[in-house]
C-alpha positions, 0 to 999 in steps of 0.5 A: 337456186341461190339462197337469199342472204339477209339484208343486214349481212349484205349491208355490213359486208358491203360496208366492210369493203367500201361498197356504198349501200346508199348514196345521193343522186344528182338531184340530191335524192337519197338512193338505196342500193339494191341487194342484187347490186350489192351481191354482184359487186361483192362477187366481183371482189371474190366475196361469196354471198351464194348462201347465208352461211357463206356470207356470214363466214365472209363477214367473220373474216372481214371483221377479223382481217385487221387482226390477221395482218402483222403489218398492213399490206401497204402503209402510206405516210406524208413526208414531213409528218410522223405516222403511226403503224399498228402491228399484230403479233401472237400475244406476248411475242416481242416484235421489232419494226424497221423501215427499209428505205429505197436508198438501202438505209434502215430506220428502227421504229420507236415502239409507243405505249399502246394499251388495248385488249388482245384480239382472238381469231380462231382461238389465237390470242393476238396482241396489238403494238404501235410503232412510229414512222418518223417524218424525216423519211424521204418521199419515195418507195420503201418497205417495212419489215416486222420481225418476230421470234420463230419460237412464238409462232406455231402452225395454227398461228401462222395460218391464222395470221397470214405470216410471211417467210421464216428466216432462221430464228425469225419470222419476217413480215413485209409491206410496202411503205409509200412516203408521198409529198405533202402536195404538188411541188410544181408551181404555176407562178404566172398564168399560162395558156396552151393548145389542146389537140387530138393528135391523130387529127393534126396530120401534116404533109409529111406524116403518114395519114395521122398526126405523130410525135413530129407533128406534135413538135411542130404544133408545140413549137408554133404555140411556144412562138406565140407564148403558149406553155403547154400542149394537152394531147389525147391519151397516148395509151396503146391500142390493139396491134392488129386491125380493126383498131378501136378509135377511142383513145379512152378505151385502150388495151393498156394504160402503161404502154404507148401507141406505136402509131405515134412513131415518126418513121422518118426519124427512125430511118434517119438513125439506122442504115437501111438496105436499098430494098428496105428503103424502097419498100418503106417509101412505098408504104409511106405513099399508101399511108399518106393517100388516106389523108384524102378520105373523110375519116382517119383510116387508122387501120391502113396507116398502122398496117403500113407503119407496122411493116415499115417499122419491122424493116427498121427493126431488122436493121437496128441490130447493127447500130450498137449504141441504139441496141445497147440503149434498147437493152437497158430499156428492157431491163428497166421495164422488166416483166411488164414490158415482156408481158405486153409484147407477148400479148401483142404477138399473141394477137397476131396469131389468135386475134386481139380478144384474149378471152377468145384465145385457147384456155391455156393462153388466158394468163401470162404465167402459163406453160403454154405462154412460156412456150409461145414466148420461146417460139416467137422471141423475135416478134416479141422483141419487135414489140418491145422495141416499138415501145423503146422507140416511141418512148425515145421520140416522146422524150425528144418531143418534150425536150424540143417544145421546152427548148422552144420556150414552153414552161410545161410542154406536153400535157398527157391525158390518162384514161379512166380504164382499159378495154376488157379484152386488152393487154392490161386486162390479160396481164393484170388479171388478179388486180381487176374486178370481173363481172362489173364495169366502170361507168357513171351514175345518172346526172343532168347530162346523161340521165340514164347513167353511163357504162364504159365497159372497162374493168376497174382495178380492185381496191383490195388488190391495189393494197395487196400489191403495194399500188404497183399497177397504179405506180407503173401506169403513172410512171409511164404516163409522166414519161415525156411530159411536163403535166398529166391530166387525170380523166375522171379524177373522182376515180381515185376516190370512188368509182361507179361499178355497174354489174354485168347485165344491169343498166348503168343506173343500177350500179353503186360506188366503190371507195378507194383509199384516196390518201394512197391513190393521190399519194402515189400520183403526187410521188410520181409527179414529183419525181417527173417534175410534172404538174397534175390536173384532175378532170372533176366535172359532173357529180364530184364529192366535196371530199374530192375537191377539198383534197385537190385544193389541199394538195394543189392538184389543179381542177378543170372548168368548161365555160359552157358548164359554168352556170349558177343556180339560176342557170346564168353564166358564171364570170371567169373571174370567179373560176378557181385559181388552180384550174385548167379553164377551157371554152369547150372540150372533146365531148362538145363541138368546137366553139364555133359549132357550139355557137351555131348549135351543132350539138343540138342538131347532131343529137336530134339526128341521132335520136338523143333528145328528150324534147322536140328539136325546136324546143331544144334549139330554143333552150340552147339558143338562150344559153349561148346568147347569155354567154355571148352577152357576157363578152358583149358587155365586156366590150370584147365584141360587137352585138350581132358579130360573126361566129368567128369574132365571137369565138375570138372574144370568148377566148379573150374573155376566158383568158382574162379569168382567174384560172392559172391555166387556159386551154385552146382547142386545135379544132377552134384554131382550124375553125372546125364545127364538128365534135370529135366525139358524141357521148351516148353513141358508139358507131352511130357517129364517127367518134374519134375519126374525123380529121381537122376541117375548116368551117366548110367541112373541108379537111385541113392539114396541120400546116394549113391550120396554123397558117389561118388568120383565125388561128393567129387571132385566137392565139393572140387573144389567148395570151395571158395578161 
């Protein structure tokens, strides 16, 4: 039986590690987090609370960890601003500190006067010194080095202070130095509009049953010709390489690597010489995949199985293209071990299934001898999965260039999901950086009064600091590749995340704080290097701190028309929206605009048993909400009373396009006249989430060419041009 730990110790331990012991809910009520939740979240950070003695020992260590570090594991500063760093050494020992810039330049730091009493940890007297990082250090990824005479360190001191390696007569401690831009450097000088697409829905006559990067070029070019400046797409993160595939783009296996089903096979075959037998088989596979377009749901499994075989045939021939193979080798060298680990995971999935937790125990980490042996025995298959990432990246870069050449100022806007599947590639390769025994979710709010559990393991704040935020950097760097902007789903997660202990209901979780100065700093640094805009999805329960930091650092926010109501539940005029914001009429968690106007969301929720009121009561309440928004556009003279649904859709887009927000997004589903939501929150397989093709008003599936040829698409595009 687990010994009870006093609440006082639990609370202080939680506070030491940024775990909320109290918070205010969506109604403004203060909630006290239970001891069981605190203990579970502490365990997820490897803090032992199994007994009073263990918890007290953990607390003693937490109180002293500041003194044990010569340098903080990661130091974050802003370009143009001096920044002071505290350094800890054995009392009386001299120390020098240098910034080692990524250019190779070294900057000796000035030591400042700093009078403070020594600390004492396990009998070791420790002194504290202060050094100044000068503001002229350029934005970038750098290192700090602190050097102490080896004579000042004995074995006991070295153990207590967690010192680094000895180099001759010196002991050297190193840490990551992140110098971030003050704010986003991407300027949206003139208002811009763009298209929002679930790309897999945008199937063309030539694509293989799902929208691909060639279809994205088609859509982007069509939009650019009508004045659009961006195309926001669903997350392109990698799913499983084996079937059945998870349909949700927000529950990927990896956020660093890309979904290879986005590859346009015809573009690949046009670059390599195929033998006749291979070309014939690829043509057969194309027909198999395209035949799925006649079905009521997108058949990812059949499409990907066909593409994987076809791309395997292309891979076998690609070796003979010297330039292509040289570029592939350079890509592998740049991506390094992370790419090899991901490709190894993909190959292992083909042997053992895609849930790595069901694999033999020796395969549970990419660093085991068994995995090394597997790599050697399956080198060609692992290289194939590396090559897929190279091909999809090259096509993504070409797509971004194409839509920019067509006239878009921003181009492709990628979407970054909150987390990853617990059985996926990132969960396998980033094992030490992810918290176990908890998952990410959301607290109860007005739209989900029981809270939400997204079944995704969160990154550990302490691991991010320990690794110099490398997992975040690598993920963001990949997300910015082939894009001119990045939407961050649930940007609150860069400030705090709702952790739900395994076995508890979603509302029983608590917030865990992240170092937002570091998280936002890394985001802006990678955005600056990519020359890209950043948009944060800040809907729902969002702290004042989040919005103030976003404003200060020019990170755009998000506003959805249907959610913008005042304290009396009346619509807020778009002229009152935030300027640095992406405004839209609808979103992927709601029906397209025509469906919302016709109350499709109410009827679907009723059929799924998700309503807390009767259908008639819910319809009446939502009818009043919709009527209030429509009345706005009637009052603005944009549509006649009792106008058709299609006319109301156009008017709402024109009204919002004239608002204050610099960015305005139009759903591809609205261009099609679709009524059905692509996702119904609060459901799993009860609703065909993320699998419905684009359809017209009557529910008949439409190919991309047909959508873009409709009069309604032209009307909405014309209404959305910014004035």
